[in-house]
PAKOL-134017 format. One line per 5 residues: for each residue x, y, z of C-alpha. Coordinates in steps of 0.25 Angstrom, whole numbers, plus 5000, padded with zeros to 4 digits. Each point is the difference from the previous one (the first is absolute). Example, Ala and Ser with C-alpha at 12.3 -4.5 7.8 and 13.67 -1.06 7.14 Angstrom:
BEGIN
5049,4982,5031 ~ 5006,5014,4998
This chain:
BEGIN
5045,5042,5078 ~ 4999,4985,4996 ~ 4992,4990,5008 ~ 5007,4989,5007 ~ 4996,4990,4990
5005,5009,4988 ~ 5014,4999,5007 ~ 5000,4984,4999 ~ 5006,4993,4988 ~ 4989,4992,4992
5004,4987,5005 ~ 4998,5004,5015 ~ 4986,5007,4996 ~ 4996,4987,4994 ~ 5004,4992,5012
4993,5010,5009 ~ 4987,4999,4992 ~ 5001,4984,5001 ~ 5002,5001,5015 ~ 4988,5010,5002
4990,4996,4990 ~ 4992,4987,4998 ~ 5002,4992,4987 ~ 4986,5005,4997 ~ 5003,5015,5002
5013,4999,4992 ~ 4994,4993,4989 ~ 4989,5010,4998 ~ 5011,5011,5000 ~ 5008,4993,4990
4988,4998,4991 ~ 4996,5014,5001 ~ 5014,5004,4994 ~ 5002,4989,4990 ~ 4996,5009,4988
5010,5011,5004 ~ 5012,4991,4997 ~ 5005,5002,4986 ~ 5008,4987,5001 ~ 4992,4989,5005
5012,4992,5003 ~ 5004,5010,5011 ~ 4986,4999,5006 ~ 5001,4984,5000 ~ 5014,5001,5006
4995,5009,5011 ~ 4988,4991,5003 ~ 5010,4988,5001 ~ 5009,5007,5010 ~ 4988,5003,5008
4995,4986,5000 ~ 5014,4995,5004 ~ 5000,5010,5011 ~ 4987,4994,5005 ~ 5005,4986,4998
5012,5003,5010 ~ 4990,5000,5012 ~ 4988,4992,4994 ~ 4999,4992,4987 ~ 4985,5001,5001
5000,5015,5001 ~ 5008,5000,4987 ~ 4990,4991,4993 ~ 4989,5009,5005 ~ 5007,5012,4994
5002,4993,4987 ~ 4986,4995,4999 ~ 4994,5013,5004 ~ 5009,5008,4990 ~ 4997,4991,4988
4985,5001,5003 ~ 5000,5015,5001 ~ 5008,5001,4987 ~ 4990,4991,4993 ~ 4989,5009,5005
5007,5012,4994 ~ 5001,4992,4986 ~ 5015,4998,5002 ~ 5009,4988,4999 ~ 5004,4993,5013
5014,5002,5005 ~ 5011,4990,4995 ~ 5004,4994,5013 ~ 5009,4989,4994 ~ 5010,5009,4994
5014,4999,5005 ~ 5006,5013,5006 ~ 5010,5007,4990 ~ 5013,5004,5006 ~ 5001,5015,5001
5015,5000,4998 ~ 5003,4996,4986 ~ 5013,4995,4995 ~ 5012,5010,5001
């Protein structure tokens, strides 16, 4: 039987993680999984979405998440997240 979190869509899981974890805790979790993403662009996009969710309530928490994540990635000899990239529309031209 699936757990409750497994029944939620990914966007809801991310929103729940942002609401229940501090920026420090979520940055640690993100950094620990960075090497498991085949496509680094997908990892960066997920990190930007998490940052945006933190920014809805408190811009300082979003800044803390970005700074902590970048520091953790650098500690693991990985590039920091590209925060300044504009979101790509998921619905392409018809």
